[in-house]
N, C-alpha and C positions, 0 to 999 in steps of 0.2 A: 674628631672628638678622642677625647682622652678618659681614660679610669684611672682614677687614683688608686694606689696600693690600699689603702682601707676600705676602698670600695670592694674591689677584687677579696679580699680578706674575709667581707662577710657574704659574698658569693652576689654577681650581678650580670646584668644581661643588658645589651646597646643596640639599637636597633637606629640604624642610619640610614634615613630614608633620600634617596637622590631623586631626581628630575625622572629616568630612566629606569633606575635600580635601586637597590634597598640591600644592603648587608648586614649581617646580626652576629653580634660576639657573646659567648657565656663564658662566665669566668667561677670558677668554685675558688679560692684561695688566688695560688701562683699556677694553678692547672687550666689551662682553656679547654672548657668542654666543646664550644662547637664555634665554627666560623664559615658563615655561608653565606651567598651571593642569591638573592634573589632577582627574578627579572621583571618586577614592578615597581614602581616608583611614584611621585608626585605627578606628572604629566598622566599615566593613567586613570588617575584620582580624576583630576582635571577633565580629561575628556570622557570620563561616566556620569561626571555633572553635564557637560553640555550635553550629550546623549538623550539623560534622563528629564533633563528641564526644557530642550531645545532653546538653550544659550549659544553665545559667541565665546569662545576661546577666552576672552579678556574679561568677560564678567564672571565665567565660570572661577575663573584663577582670581580674581577681586573677591569673589564670596567664599573661595577655597581657605584666602588668605585671613578674611576679617572673622569667618565662623568654625573656622577648621579648630578642632583641640584634640590631642591626643593622651591627655591626662585625665582624669575621672577626679573630677569634683573640680575642674576649672571651667566649666561651662555648667549653664542652668540645665533641669533635666526638662523644664517645657519650653524651651526658648521656640519663637516661632521666626521666621526669616522669611522675609518676602523677597518676592523673585521679580523682574523684571517683566512687564506685560509685554506679551508675542505681539 
């Protein structure tokens, strides 16, 4: 991922979620305020969905991709997700 100079000028944070880890950087102007690796990623979320709802990994991954959203306002507040029968 890349951050444009005009985005840095206003202050910006970027979170890159990978499979097994995530990375975050924060800029204020041209000053790098923080760069951090976090040992949690998309696979962790998939595993949590599997355990919480007794699903196979493939089904949990499909649900995550179909209904997951990290941006406020891009999903309904009252969404109902139907899970496969056990």
